[in-house]
N, C-alpha and C positions, 0 to 999 in steps of 0.2 A: 546135464540138465538139472538145475537146482529145484528143490521141492519147496514151494511156498506153503505157509500156513501150518507148519508142524507144531503140534501142541500135545500136552499130556492130559489124559482123562482117567478118572477112576473107572475101575472095572465093576460093572453092575450086572444084574440079571438081564438087562436089555442088550448089553454088548458082549457078555461073556462068551457065547458060542462063536461069534465072529472073531474075537481076539484069540480064542483057543485054536482057531483054524489057521492062524498064521504059521508059515513054515519057512525055514532057511533052506538054502541049497543043499543037495545031498552031500557035497564035500565039506559042508560046515557043521553037519550034525554031530560030529565028534567033539566040537568045541562049545556047543551051547545046547542046553536042554530045551525041550518044547515048553510052550506056555502052560499046557496042562500039567506037566511035571513040575514046573516052577510054582504054580499055584498050590499043588500038593505039598511041595517042600516048604512053602511059606506057612501052610496050615499046620504042619507037624513040627516046625522049628520056630515057634513063636519067641523063644529066647534070643533069636538072632534079630529081633525087631524088624521083620520084613516090611518093606514099603514098596508097593508096585503100582504101575500105571500102564495103561494102553497108550501107545503113540499113534496119533491121528494125523492125517493130512486131509484137511477139510473135514468131511464127514465120514471118512473111510479109515478103519484101523489098518495101520501099516507096520506096527512094531510093538515091542513090549520091553519094559525096563523094570528091574527089581533091585532094590538096595537093601543092605542091612544097615538100618538107620540108627546109628549110635546105640548099639546093643549094650546092655548093662554089664555083660560079662563076655568072656571069650577072647580070641586073638585080635579082634577088631573093636574091643571095648571102647565105647565113647566116640567111635570114628564112623565115617560114612564109606561104605564099601559097595561098589557095583557088583551085585551077585549075578545078575543076568542082564544081557542086552541083546536083543535080536531085531532085525529088520526083515520083513517078509521078502522072500526071494524075488517076487514080482516088483519090488520097490527099491531094490538095492542100487547103489551107484547114483543116487539123486540127492545126497547130502542129508538124508534123514537121520542116520546114525550120528553124524557130526552135530546136527541141530539138536538132537536129543541130549547128547553130552553137554552141549552149551547150556541147555535149560536145566539139566541136573546140576551142573556146576554152580549155576546161579542160585538154585534152591538151597544147595549145601552151604554156599557162602552166606546166604540170607539167614541160615540157621546157625551161623557162627563158625562154620567149618573152615579150616585153613588148608585142607587137603581133601582129595577124593582118591580113594583106592579102588583097585580092581585086580583081577588075576586072570591068567590065561594058561591053557595047556599048550606047550610047544608042539609043533608038528607042521607038516606040509599044509599050507593054507591058513595058518594060525592068524589071529587078529592083531598080533603085535604091530605090523606096519600101520594099521588104522589108529591104534592108540598112540603110537610114537608120533605120528603126524599131528595128533591133537595136542601133544605136549607131555604125555605121560613118560615117566622114567622108571626103570627097574629099581626096586628098593634093595635088592640083594637077598631078599627073603623068599622062601617058598612056603606055600600053604596048600596042603593036600596035593602035593606034587605039581602045583601050578606056580608060575612066576608072578610075584606080586609087583604091581605097578603103582606109582603115585603121581598124582597131578597136584602141584602146589597151587593154591588159590591165593590171589592177591589179598593183602591185608586191607581191611576197610579203613576209611579215613578215621583218624583218631586212635587206631590200634598200633600205629607205628612207633 
């Protein structure tokens, strides 16, 4: 069942509690931190240039995404790196993750990005099949024990 109307919204005082209440399945908890943990990490790691949004379907929060948006230093200096992506357990299997990635890729491309990076921790139930189906490929690098993936974004007209 495809999910219509997936869009990104800023997290504000009005929706913060609802977004923080989003949860992944128990077997996915080892692979992605909670929204609360992510917001704390963003607040204490400003040098990573965190950029985050709630994922909505209609008027309901259904997910969360956080990137390190062209940080000025560090291993992903000047690049776009998906730091966290989660879809609430009640809304999985509806194309929300794919639609979120599509929107993020478009935003990164509009920002001049030629690639989108992420990483995952290997293990039973890992998100690699999801990312592979979307077009990500392993870079051969490891970051903090996680396998780094890269999605090449098409060059804009006039860049070729």
